[in-house]
C-alpha positions, 0 to 999 in steps of 0.5 A: 499500499501506498504511504505518503510521508505525512500519514506514515508519520502519522501512523508510527506515532499513533501505533506507539498510542496502542501499546502503552506500557502501563495501563492508566492505574494508581500504580503507575501514575506520575505526575509532574507540576509545573507554572512558566515564569512569573505565572498566577494562574497556568492553563495548559491547553494540549500535548504533542505526540512527542509530549511538548505542551502547549496553553497560556498563563496569566501573568500578576498584571491579568495578562495572558501569555502563550507559552511550550513547555518542552519535553525536556521542561524547559519553558518558552512564552510567546506573544502573538504579534499585536496582542494587547497589553491591558489587563484580561487582553494578551496570547492564548494559545488552544490547541497544539498538533501531534508534531508541535504547531501551535494555533490559538488567539489573541486579543488586541488593544481594542478587544477584537480577536485575531488567530495565529499558527506558532510554528516549531520554529517560533515564527507566528502567522496571524489570520482572520476568517471572512467576516470577522467582526471587527467593530463589537467587542469580543468578536473576531477569530478563535481558533481552537484545535489544530490536526497533523497536516496543520489544518485548524479549525475554531470559530469567528464572530462577526459584528453582529455577534453571531458565531459562525464555523471556519477551516484554515488549510494549512496554506493559508484558505479559509473557509466559514461555515454554518451547520444547518438548523443554527440560529444565525440572527441570535447573538452569541450562539450559531456555531461552535466547532471543536476539534478536527481529525487527522483527515480534516472532520469537524465535530462540535456543538451548535446553538438552535434557535430554541437555544439548544444545544445539537452535536454536528460531524463536518466531513472533510468535503463538507457535508455536515450531519448533525446528531443527539446523545441519547437521553441528552436533553430538558435541562437547565442547559440541554442538549449535546457537546461534542469535543473531541474526535481521534483519527478513526473518526470516533467522538466524544462528548457529554450531555446534560439530562432531564434532571442536569446531570452532565454524562459522558458518551462515545459516538462511534465512526458508524454512529452507534452510541455508549453513554458512561460516568465514571464511578463516584461521579455526582448525580445531582443538580450540575454535577456529572460528567465531562469527557474532553478528549480521545485518543486513536485507542479509543483513551478518552479523557475529561473529569467528573465532579462528585457529590461534593462539587470537588473535579476528579480527572478520569481515564477510560479505556477501549474496553470502557474501565477507568481511572482516577487523574488526582494531582497531589496537591490539587484543592479539596474543597468545592469547585477545586481539583484535578480537570484534565 
């Protein structure tokens, strides 16, 4: 079988993830905690297949900066050109590709968001989706996910504050889209991509005119399928919210049931569903399970809130077993804890 270099590189990295040396049990967990110099709040957003982490942090003046933590532990902070310098402005790295290319957004001095992509050599290119707002505070372009080939997805908010999806190819070409059924005249609602696969399939959520969320899958050719997790709907924030898609097309995310409890779901590439909750997940109002990521082997990570409103991380293996992730220094009061 002919194999191009991009797919071969991806395959070799993915095979490594299928045979971990140790299953995610309490016995084989080790933790490294870190903060970039000057950080008062550190928020990692993703990790590459080579072990580089990316995210953002806030300094003592309330300014955001992007960072990359290399596998050797060294940390590089960076700013996208044009980042604002007022409180709560700055650079927000949101995703890192398997090989270490970083994307995210930055807020300029006028409060408008723009996208950026940071290459392996540190070069930063900024961009805006066509139609992005330029007049209204907090409008603009907000990338959220990048794949191995450098294709980026995210959302942008126009001058009417309507949210639309976009996909940016590695060569810089940008296509915009709205999922059919998404409200296109509702402020702060619309189409919200969340994750892009190796082949360029995109998953996320959209809001309809009633304010309900639904899942969508957009194939690389632009065809869109909408879906609902079984049991979704009826709570205070009803609907289905996909968060991640893997290279084989499996999607994970969360939904809220009629009692306003959150549960995890797994949607196969064929459209079949499993719903799940880690042991100890709360069953009260706004408690429950929030999966956030899935790898090619079908392992899912995320967090759950227990009956005391404390957050715990979890890993769910492809066979349905769970392991908790609790960082030793994590807080143990309501609203505190571990969130992978």
